Residue frames relative to the residue before (quaternion, step in Angstrom):
aa qw qx qy qz dx dy dz
M 1.0000 0.0000 0.0000 0.0000 0.00 0.00 0.00
F 0.3899 -0.6767 0.5566 0.2834 3.60 -1.23 0.21
Q 0.1163 -0.7725 0.6238 0.0235 3.46 -1.16 0.90
R 0.0385 -0.7668 0.6351 0.0847 3.55 -1.09 0.61
C 0.0681 0.7817 -0.6131 0.0919 3.47 -1.04 0.95
T 0.6141 -0.5226 0.4256 0.4106 3.61 -1.31 0.02
R 0.7788 -0.0421 0.0469 0.6241 3.63 0.89 -0.96
S 0.0333 -0.8129 0.5813 0.0164 3.58 -1.01 0.56
S 0.4239 -0.6871 0.5199 0.2791 3.59 -0.85 0.91
K 0.6172 0.5581 -0.3481 0.4317 3.59 1.09 -0.63
A 0.6502 0.5175 -0.3049 0.4652 3.49 1.03 -0.87
E 0.6326 0.5265 -0.3392 0.4556 3.54 1.10 -0.87
K 0.6253 0.5463 -0.3447 0.4380 3.58 0.99 -0.60
I 0.5903 0.5547 -0.3208 0.4909 3.52 1.19 -0.73
L 0.6707 0.4943 -0.3176 0.4527 3.55 0.91 -0.99
S 0.7307 0.4435 -0.2745 0.4406 3.70 0.89 -0.63
L 0.4435 0.7215 -0.4662 0.2558 3.63 1.19 -0.10
N 0.8083 0.2431 -0.1181 0.5231 3.57 0.96 -0.94
S 0.3740 0.6908 -0.5088 0.3522 3.52 0.71 1.15
H 0.1153 -0.7822 0.6122 -0.0014 3.50 -1.23 0.84
F 0.0128 0.7870 -0.6164 0.0219 3.64 -1.01 0.69
F 0.0599 0.7979 -0.5973 0.0553 3.54 -0.96 0.90
I 0.2391 -0.7516 0.6082 0.0893 3.57 -0.92 1.09
P 0.4070 -0.7083 0.5106 0.2683 3.65 -0.64 0.96
P 0.4760 -0.6487 0.5095 0.3051 3.62 -1.00 0.74
P 0.6747 -0.4663 0.3657 0.4400 3.56 -1.24 0.32
G 0.4360 0.6553 -0.5116 0.3445 3.52 -0.99 1.03
D 0.7772 -0.3553 0.2166 0.4721 3.56 -1.23 -0.14
L 0.6715 0.5395 -0.3353 0.3816 3.58 0.88 -0.87
N 0.7089 0.4707 -0.2926 0.4362 3.60 1.00 -0.71
T 0.4638 0.6161 -0.4794 0.4190 3.55 1.21 0.35
L 0.7603 0.3186 -0.2042 0.5280 3.54 1.22 -0.38
I 0.7840 0.2990 -0.1053 0.5337 3.55 1.05 -0.77
T 0.2241 -0.7795 0.5663 0.1466 3.69 -0.81 0.86
A 0.8036 -0.0595 0.1012 0.5834 3.66 1.10 -0.71
F 0.2035 -0.6918 0.6731 0.1640 3.45 -1.43 0.49
W 0.0481 0.7923 -0.6078 -0.0223 3.61 -1.13 0.48
Q 0.0613 -0.7738 0.6281 0.0548 3.60 -1.23 0.35
I 0.0258 -0.7691 0.6381 0.0228 3.47 -1.19 0.77
E 0.0900 0.8269 -0.5458 0.1012 3.56 -0.75 0.93
G 0.5730 0.5986 -0.4314 0.3567 3.57 -1.13 0.50
R 0.6784 -0.4703 0.3896 0.4085 3.52 -1.36 -0.22
T 0.1753 -0.7935 0.5759 0.0899 3.53 -0.75 1.01
P 0.3904 -0.7311 0.5053 0.2402 3.58 -0.86 0.86
F 0.6787 0.5352 -0.2842 0.4150 3.59 1.17 -0.13
H 0.4164 -0.6975 0.5377 0.2257 3.61 -1.07 0.73
K 0.8197 0.1724 -0.0306 0.5454 3.57 1.02 -0.89
E 0.0929 -0.7713 0.6290 0.0278 3.54 -1.20 0.78
H 0.0979 -0.7730 0.6216 0.0811 3.54 -0.79 0.95
I 0.1305 -0.8011 0.5822 0.0477 3.56 -0.77 1.06
L 0.2948 -0.7561 0.5584 0.1721 3.62 -0.61 1.12
P 0.6514 -0.5034 0.3899 0.4126 3.58 -1.17 0.44
K 0.1675 -0.8501 0.4987 0.0235 3.66 -0.64 1.13
G 0.4378 -0.7242 0.4526 0.2812 3.59 1.18 -0.08
I 0.6218 0.5072 -0.3615 0.4748 3.60 1.03 0.83
V 0.2904 -0.7152 0.5933 0.2283 3.51 -1.29 0.34
E 0.0382 -0.8304 0.5555 -0.0194 3.54 -0.71 1.08
V 0.2159 -0.6889 0.6731 0.1605 3.42 -1.39 0.46
I 0.0721 -0.8334 0.5475 -0.0217 3.60 -0.52 1.10
F 0.2228 -0.7453 0.6211 0.0951 3.59 -0.90 1.08
N 0.1987 -0.7858 0.5797 0.0834 3.61 -0.62 1.10
F 0.0231 -0.8055 0.5913 -0.0319 3.64 -0.50 1.17
S 0.3481 0.7472 -0.5022 0.2615 3.67 1.28 0.20
N 0.2972 -0.7532 0.5683 0.1462 3.49 -0.88 1.09
S 0.4639 0.6477 -0.4393 0.4150 3.58 0.43 1.27
S 0.6629 -0.4413 0.3867 0.4651 3.58 -1.29 -0.01
P 0.7175 -0.4568 0.2847 0.4421 3.61 -1.19 0.36
I 0.3979 -0.7124 0.5375 0.2127 3.50 -1.03 0.87
H 0.2904 -0.7703 0.5457 0.1568 3.61 -0.73 1.06
A 0.0086 -0.7808 0.6242 -0.0271 3.51 -1.09 0.88
E 0.1095 -0.7585 0.6315 0.1182 3.49 -1.22 0.45
L 0.0167 0.7783 -0.6240 0.0680 3.58 -1.02 0.92
G 0.8539 0.0107 0.0140 0.5201 3.62 -0.69 0.91
G 0.6885 -0.4970 0.2658 0.4564 3.54 1.16 0.67
K 0.6213 0.5229 -0.3491 0.4676 3.59 1.33 0.01
Q 0.3533 -0.7233 0.5630 0.1872 3.55 -0.97 0.79
Y 0.0816 -0.7922 0.6047 -0.0063 3.55 -1.09 0.93
H 0.1675 -0.6534 0.7032 0.2249 3.51 -1.41 0.19
L 0.4255 -0.7371 0.4604 0.2523 3.55 -0.59 1.16
S 0.3555 -0.7214 0.5538 0.2155 3.63 -0.78 1.03
N 0.7202 -0.4438 0.3285 0.4200 3.55 -1.37 0.04
C 0.7756 0.0427 -0.0156 0.6296 3.57 1.22 -0.60
F 0.1154 0.8087 -0.5725 0.0699 3.59 -0.67 0.89
I 0.2973 -0.7380 0.5806 0.1729 3.49 -1.30 0.43
N 0.0386 -0.7938 0.6070 0.0031 3.58 -0.95 0.78
G 0.3100 -0.7838 0.5131 0.1618 3.62 -0.78 1.05
F 0.7747 -0.2519 0.2671 0.5149 3.56 -1.30 -0.66
N 0.1320 -0.8087 0.5681 0.0769 3.60 -0.52 1.08
K 0.2102 -0.7715 0.5807 0.1530 3.49 -1.09 0.65
V 0.6855 0.3299 -0.2615 0.5941 3.60 1.38 0.17
P 0.5395 -0.6281 0.4415 0.3457 3.56 -1.23 0.54
A 0.3517 -0.6989 0.5913 0.1954 3.46 -1.43 0.56
Q 0.1378 -0.7657 0.6184 0.1112 3.60 -1.08 0.57
L 0.1277 -0.7823 0.6093 0.0204 3.55 -1.02 0.98
T 0.2295 -0.6948 0.6583 0.1765 3.53 -1.18 0.77
L 0.2542 -0.8451 0.4620 0.0887 3.53 -0.25 1.34
P 0.3878 -0.6969 0.5350 0.2789 3.63 -1.03 0.60
E 0.6367 -0.5341 0.3601 0.4238 3.57 -1.03 0.55
Q 0.7609 0.2184 -0.1243 0.5983 3.56 0.93 -0.84
Q 0.0392 0.8138 -0.5764 0.0629 3.60 -0.64 1.06
M 0.0194 -0.7799 0.6253 -0.0180 3.49 -1.27 0.65
F 0.1031 0.8022 -0.5753 0.1219 3.59 -0.36 1.21
F 0.1221 -0.7644 0.6309 0.0523 3.52 -1.05 0.84
G 0.0025 -0.8565 0.5146 -0.0412 3.68 -0.41 1.05
I 0.2122 -0.7523 0.6198 0.0696 3.40 -1.32 0.71
Q 0.1944 -0.7767 0.5899 0.1052 3.64 -0.68 1.04
L 0.1987 -0.8269 0.5244 0.0422 3.60 -0.55 1.15
Q 0.5592 -0.5209 0.5367 0.3577 3.49 -1.40 0.59
P 0.4871 -0.7094 0.4092 0.3034 3.63 -0.60 1.08
L 0.7311 0.4128 -0.2833 0.4635 3.62 0.76 -0.78
A 0.5807 0.5761 -0.3927 0.4204 3.70 1.23 -0.18
V 0.5192 0.6752 -0.4216 0.3110 3.58 1.18 -0.44
K 0.6447 0.5075 -0.3312 0.4660 3.61 1.00 -0.62
K 0.6319 0.5227 -0.3255 0.4706 3.59 1.12 -0.64
I 0.7106 0.4728 -0.2640 0.4493 3.51 1.03 -0.77
F 0.8403 0.1745 -0.0556 0.5103 3.60 0.87 -1.02
G 0.5654 -0.6369 0.3954 0.3440 3.58 1.18 0.20
A 0.7279 0.3248 -0.2256 0.5601 3.67 1.13 0.05
P 0.4966 -0.6719 0.4553 0.3077 3.61 -0.97 0.80
A 0.5958 -0.5952 0.3997 0.3619 3.53 -1.07 0.61
G 0.5700 0.6175 -0.3728 0.3935 3.56 1.13 -0.45
E 0.5792 0.6071 -0.3368 0.4272 3.52 1.26 -0.49
F 0.7197 0.4398 -0.2107 0.4942 3.53 1.30 -0.59
S 0.4019 0.7131 -0.4890 0.3013 3.56 1.26 0.13
D 0.8507 0.0598 -0.0747 0.5168 3.63 -1.08 0.88
L 0.6529 0.4121 -0.3756 0.5127 3.54 1.09 0.88
V 0.2623 -0.6750 0.6591 0.2029 3.48 -1.50 0.35
V 0.0163 -0.8340 0.5498 -0.0436 3.59 -0.42 1.20
D 0.4554 -0.6734 0.5240 0.2540 3.45 -0.95 1.06
L 0.3592 -0.7947 0.4586 0.1707 3.58 -0.28 1.27
S 0.5485 0.6085 -0.3771 0.4320 3.68 1.19 -0.47
L 0.6205 0.5377 -0.3343 0.4627 3.61 1.17 -0.60
I 0.7100 0.4602 -0.2543 0.4685 3.61 1.16 -0.45
D 0.7887 0.0812 -0.0093 0.6093 3.40 1.18 -0.97
P 0.3353 -0.7922 0.4665 0.2060 3.62 -0.27 1.25
T 0.5941 0.5689 -0.4077 0.3965 3.71 1.07 -0.25
I 0.5024 0.6824 -0.4270 0.3156 3.59 1.26 -0.26
H 0.6102 0.5673 -0.3692 0.4117 3.54 1.05 -0.68
S 0.6728 0.4544 -0.3013 0.5000 3.65 0.88 -0.86
L 0.6064 0.5444 -0.3496 0.4622 3.69 1.00 -0.69
W 0.6367 0.5176 -0.3587 0.4450 3.60 0.88 -0.90
H 0.6785 0.5009 -0.2941 0.4497 3.61 0.86 -0.86
Q 0.6155 0.5446 -0.3128 0.4762 3.60 1.09 -0.66
L 0.6877 0.4658 -0.2578 0.4936 3.48 1.00 -0.87
A 0.6369 0.5347 -0.3387 0.4401 3.62 0.97 -0.75
E 0.6384 0.5570 -0.3135 0.4289 3.54 1.17 -0.70
Q 0.6008 0.5981 -0.3439 0.4038 3.59 1.20 -0.47
D 0.2956 -0.7922 0.5106 0.1559 3.52 -0.97 0.80
S 0.7771 0.2681 -0.2150 0.5273 3.61 1.14 0.41
F 0.6217 -0.5388 0.4069 0.3970 3.63 -1.10 0.41
E 0.6638 0.5225 -0.3151 0.4325 3.58 0.93 -0.87
K 0.6624 0.4955 -0.3197 0.4620 3.56 1.04 -0.69
R 0.6075 0.5367 -0.3527 0.4675 3.60 1.13 -0.67
V 0.6341 0.5333 -0.3253 0.4557 3.58 1.00 -0.86
F 0.6499 0.5050 -0.3115 0.4749 3.59 1.06 -0.79
V 0.6941 0.4724 -0.3050 0.4494 3.60 0.83 -0.89
F 0.6573 0.4603 -0.3420 0.4889 3.67 0.90 -0.73
S 0.6305 0.5395 -0.3443 0.4391 3.64 0.93 -0.74
D 0.6223 0.5265 -0.3130 0.4874 3.59 1.08 -0.79
W 0.6709 0.5186 -0.2937 0.4412 3.61 0.93 -0.98
I 0.7375 0.4521 -0.2334 0.4440 3.52 0.94 -0.89
K 0.4587 0.7014 -0.4382 0.3251 3.59 1.23 -0.36
R 0.6477 0.5281 -0.3600 0.4147 3.65 0.89 -0.61
K 0.7088 0.4495 -0.2572 0.4789 3.54 1.23 -0.45
L 0.3464 0.7678 -0.4796 0.2461 3.56 1.31 0.13
H 0.0958 0.7592 -0.6424 0.0417 3.55 -1.20 0.72
Q 0.3980 -0.6949 0.5410 0.2569 3.49 -1.19 0.41
P 0.3555 -0.7641 0.5018 0.1950 3.54 -0.55 1.13
G 0.4578 -0.6603 0.4923 0.3348 3.61 -0.99 0.56
P 0.7429 -0.4402 0.2782 0.4207 3.58 -1.27 0.31
Q 0.6729 0.4889 -0.2969 0.4691 3.61 1.03 -0.87
E 0.6815 0.4675 -0.3250 0.4598 3.59 0.90 -0.81
K 0.6121 0.5061 -0.3852 0.4699 3.63 1.02 -0.51
M 0.6275 0.5512 -0.3514 0.4229 3.60 0.91 -0.80
V 0.6665 0.5072 -0.2845 0.4664 3.55 0.99 -1.02
N 0.6151 0.5228 -0.3341 0.4865 3.56 0.95 -0.78
D 0.6888 0.4757 -0.3048 0.4542 3.57 0.68 -1.02
F 0.6287 0.5362 -0.3452 0.4451 3.65 1.02 -0.74
L 0.6925 0.4903 -0.2717 0.4541 3.58 0.85 -1.00
L 0.7744 0.3781 -0.2260 0.4542 3.55 0.90 -0.60
A 0.4672 0.6767 -0.4122 0.3924 3.54 1.44 -0.04
V 0.4233 -0.6960 0.5055 0.2844 3.62 -1.09 0.63
D 0.7195 0.3571 -0.2462 0.5424 3.59 1.18 -0.20
Q 0.5528 0.6115 -0.4312 0.3668 3.66 -1.04 -0.60
H 0.4744 0.6814 -0.4296 0.3551 3.59 1.04 0.68
G 0.6599 0.5283 -0.3110 0.4344 3.63 1.18 -0.21
L 0.4677 0.6936 -0.4309 0.3384 3.57 1.19 0.45
S 0.4359 -0.6315 0.5624 0.3081 3.48 -1.38 0.18
V 0.6279 -0.5219 0.3824 0.4326 3.63 -1.12 0.32
A 0.6592 0.5017 -0.3354 0.4486 3.60 0.89 -0.63
S 0.6811 0.4760 -0.2943 0.4722 3.54 0.89 -0.88
L 0.6370 0.4908 -0.3492 0.4810 3.62 1.05 -0.65
A 0.6575 0.5044 -0.3249 0.4558 3.62 0.86 -0.75
N 0.6298 0.5186 -0.3158 0.4845 3.59 1.06 -0.72
S 0.6861 0.4812 -0.2930 0.4603 3.65 0.88 -0.86
L 0.7220 0.3990 -0.2337 0.5147 3.61 1.17 -0.54
C 0.4313 -0.7491 0.4143 0.2847 3.56 1.34 0.10
Y 0.4793 0.5934 -0.4501 0.4643 3.56 1.07 1.02
S 0.4650 -0.5557 0.5790 0.3739 3.50 -1.40 0.25
T 0.6428 -0.5312 0.3734 0.4065 3.63 -1.19 0.51
R 0.6568 0.5205 -0.3139 0.4462 3.61 0.93 -0.79
H 0.6853 0.4751 -0.2905 0.4694 3.53 0.93 -0.98
L 0.6215 0.5257 -0.3552 0.4596 3.60 1.01 -0.79
S 0.6187 0.5453 -0.3487 0.4453 3.66 0.87 -0.81
R 0.6671 0.4869 -0.3013 0.4766 3.58 0.87 -1.01
K 0.6383 0.5247 -0.3321 0.4549 3.61 0.90 -0.82
L 0.7059 0.4573 -0.2860 0.4592 3.62 0.79 -0.96
L 0.6199 0.5393 -0.3523 0.4480 3.55 1.04 -0.78
E 0.6433 0.5263 -0.3265 0.4501 3.57 1.02 -0.71
A 0.7145 0.4581 -0.2368 0.4728 3.57 1.05 -0.86
T 0.8408 0.2657 -0.0593 0.4679 3.54 0.90 -0.94
G 0.4025 -0.6608 0.4991 0.3901 3.58 1.17 -0.71
M 0.6941 0.4136 -0.2660 0.5257 3.65 1.24 0.14
N 0.4082 -0.6797 0.5380 0.2863 3.58 -1.10 0.67
A 0.7603 -0.4079 0.2484 0.4402 3.55 -1.34 0.13
E 0.6634 0.5112 -0.3169 0.4451 3.58 0.85 -0.75
E 0.6607 0.5061 -0.2838 0.4762 3.51 1.03 -0.88
I 0.7007 0.4716 -0.2959 0.4461 3.63 0.86 -0.92
L 0.5992 0.5495 -0.3649 0.4537 3.60 1.16 -0.44
L 0.6262 0.4949 -0.3121 0.5153 3.60 1.07 -0.74
Y 0.6554 0.5289 -0.3049 0.4448 3.66 0.97 -0.86
K 0.6754 0.4976 -0.2832 0.4648 3.50 1.07 -0.74
K 0.5817 0.5440 -0.3642 0.4828 3.53 1.23 -0.42
Y 0.6311 0.5109 -0.3227 0.4864 3.60 1.10 -0.73
L 0.6563 0.5145 -0.3190 0.4504 3.61 0.99 -0.87
H 0.6209 0.5421 -0.3314 0.4591 3.58 1.07 -0.78
A 0.6590 0.5165 -0.3223 0.4417 3.55 1.01 -0.86
V 0.6290 0.5266 -0.3398 0.4600 3.56 1.06 -0.76
H 0.6131 0.5605 -0.3204 0.4553 3.53 1.04 -0.93
L 0.7111 0.4440 -0.2803 0.4676 3.65 0.77 -0.99
M 0.5945 0.5557 -0.3862 0.4344 3.66 1.05 -0.41
H 0.7363 0.3992 -0.2458 0.4879 3.53 1.11 -0.65
H 0.7739 0.3711 -0.1767 0.4818 3.63 1.05 -0.51
T 0.7408 0.2797 -0.2055 0.5751 3.61 1.22 0.09
D 0.4482 -0.6517 0.5553 0.2569 3.45 -1.52 0.11
L 0.3049 0.8013 -0.4618 0.2275 3.53 1.34 0.24
S 0.5166 -0.6091 0.4996 0.3354 3.53 -1.21 0.62
L 0.6296 -0.5427 0.3870 0.3991 3.56 -1.16 0.27
T 0.5837 0.5579 -0.3642 0.4641 3.55 1.16 -0.56
K 0.6632 0.4771 -0.3026 0.4909 3.62 0.89 -0.92
I 0.6317 0.5315 -0.3562 0.4377 3.64 0.89 -0.83
A 0.6396 0.5211 -0.3252 0.4622 3.56 0.97 -0.87
Y 0.6684 0.5165 -0.2957 0.4461 3.59 0.97 -0.84
Q 0.7153 0.4483 -0.2496 0.4744 3.49 0.91 -1.03
S 0.6383 0.4950 -0.3182 0.4964 3.64 1.29 -0.34
H 0.4666 -0.7171 0.4172 0.3065 3.58 1.31 0.00
F 0.3273 0.6917 -0.5618 0.3144 3.55 0.94 0.80
S 0.5560 -0.6109 0.4346 0.3589 3.61 -1.01 0.75
D 0.8110 -0.1317 0.0884 0.5631 3.70 0.87 -0.66
Q 0.7066 -0.4655 0.2930 0.4452 3.58 -1.19 0.08
S 0.6108 0.5511 -0.3442 0.4525 3.53 1.09 -0.73
H 0.6436 0.5093 -0.3189 0.4741 3.61 0.92 -0.87
F 0.6336 0.5416 -0.3158 0.4533 3.58 0.96 -0.81
I 0.6738 0.4930 -0.2827 0.4722 3.58 0.84 -1.08
R 0.6799 0.4998 -0.2997 0.4451 3.60 0.85 -1.05
A 0.6753 0.4920 -0.3139 0.4509 3.62 0.84 -0.88
F 0.6805 0.5098 -0.3053 0.4287 3.52 0.88 -1.05
K 0.6386 0.5253 -0.3008 0.4751 3.59 1.07 -0.83
N 0.6229 0.5570 -0.3473 0.4255 3.57 1.03 -0.75
Y 0.7179 0.4245 -0.2547 0.4894 3.62 1.03 -0.76
T 0.8255 0.3178 -0.1059 0.4543 3.62 0.94 -0.83
N 0.3490 -0.7332 0.4829 0.3277 3.52 1.19 -0.46
L 0.6274 0.4948 -0.2837 0.5301 3.50 1.42 0.49
T 0.3877 -0.6347 0.5751 0.3409 3.65 -1.06 0.38
P 0.6580 -0.5040 0.3781 0.4123 3.55 -1.23 0.36
G 0.6619 0.5016 -0.3132 0.4607 3.63 1.10 -0.70
E 0.6199 0.5343 -0.3458 0.4590 3.56 1.07 -0.66
Y 0.6753 0.4985 -0.2864 0.4620 3.55 1.00 -0.88
K 0.6345 0.5350 -0.3165 0.4595 3.55 0.99 -0.89
S 0.7284 0.4425 -0.2572 0.4555 3.65 0.82 -0.79
S 0.7360 0.3584 -0.2194 0.5308 3.71 1.21 -0.35
K 0.4707 0.7126 -0.4521 0.2574 3.66 1.10 -0.28
G 0.3644 -0.7249 0.5364 0.2323 3.57 -1.07 0.75
I 0.7307 -0.4214 0.3023 0.4439 3.55 -1.30 -0.26
V 0.6590 0.4681 -0.2887 0.5130 3.58 1.26 -0.39
K 0.4616 -0.7096 0.4501 0.2844 3.64 -0.55 1.07
G 0.8208 0.2254 -0.1741 0.4950 3.53 -0.85 0.94
H 0.6978 0.4468 -0.2625 0.4945 3.61 1.23 0.00
I 0.0642 -0.7644 0.6402 0.0412 3.59 -1.06 0.80
Y 0.1610 -0.7812 0.6018 0.0410 3.59 -0.81 1.11
E 0.0736 0.8250 -0.5534 0.0878 3.48 -0.95 0.89
N 0.7601 0.3308 -0.2828 0.4826 3.58 -1.31 0.22
V 0.0184 -0.8519 0.5225 -0.0316 3.57 0.47 1.26
R 0.4610 -0.6673 0.5259 0.2561 3.49 -1.09 0.90
Y 0.6056 -0.4737 0.4325 0.4710 3.51 -1.20 -0.12
V 0.0121 -0.8193 0.5696 -0.0648 3.54 -0.65 1.14
Q 0.3560 -0.7386 0.5348 0.2041 3.56 -0.85 0.85
F 0.0729 -0.7960 0.6007 -0.0161 3.51 -0.67 1.20
S 0.4465 -0.6642 0.5122 0.3117 3.55 -0.98 0.66
A 0.5109 -0.6498 0.4388 0.3525 3.66 -0.96 0.77
């Protein structure tokens, strides 16, 4: 039979059937890349809302469809074949094709400048066609499109990026680790600067280059990210989540959360999907087995 609804756990299971995720083991590659992912197949949803996630991603679009429409920060986009997106402070909305195919690479924030010649902070709250920055991307897209498996695409991209390998210094590694950690959100600017061996002014410049946010702003942002993490991995009440995420009170939590997502914590918790930071809605007609 056919069923139509606003959101459906069954439909979300269909969405997750053809997904892949790989974290590079310790070595040269993970000085640049934190993870690879791929999602492919028929999606039962028309719309996808993506909350700010605190990552820098390069995404290859192999969807065989008309241009995919996206909105970020009030700007309208047609997603290119390959685009880069930095630390977002506002949610993104995608109008999904029925058949989609995305291959993504999550990058170490401070490595972006080494790879593409521009700091990751320049891509915050933007969707940028990466072929305009690196002309080799067009050829790489075709090489990746020819592959018939996620593992082969990981190999091809890894081979391409080897020429850009570098060894980060101890401070750069510590900053990357801080930005990607799910905790370390209850610090002051001074204690964070001290732990990373920077002056507070130098630390803010470094974080602004990587994220588009200064030290004070990124600490608040990480409180929000920690709260989203707890909503997906614990059964804690929103009051306890606010406390464990080091918000000064419930009002501060609600205000900060809504500033990043346009949703209250309660609204997000009641509508969240199985993928952290994503909300799927407007289900197409999908055939379910009885």
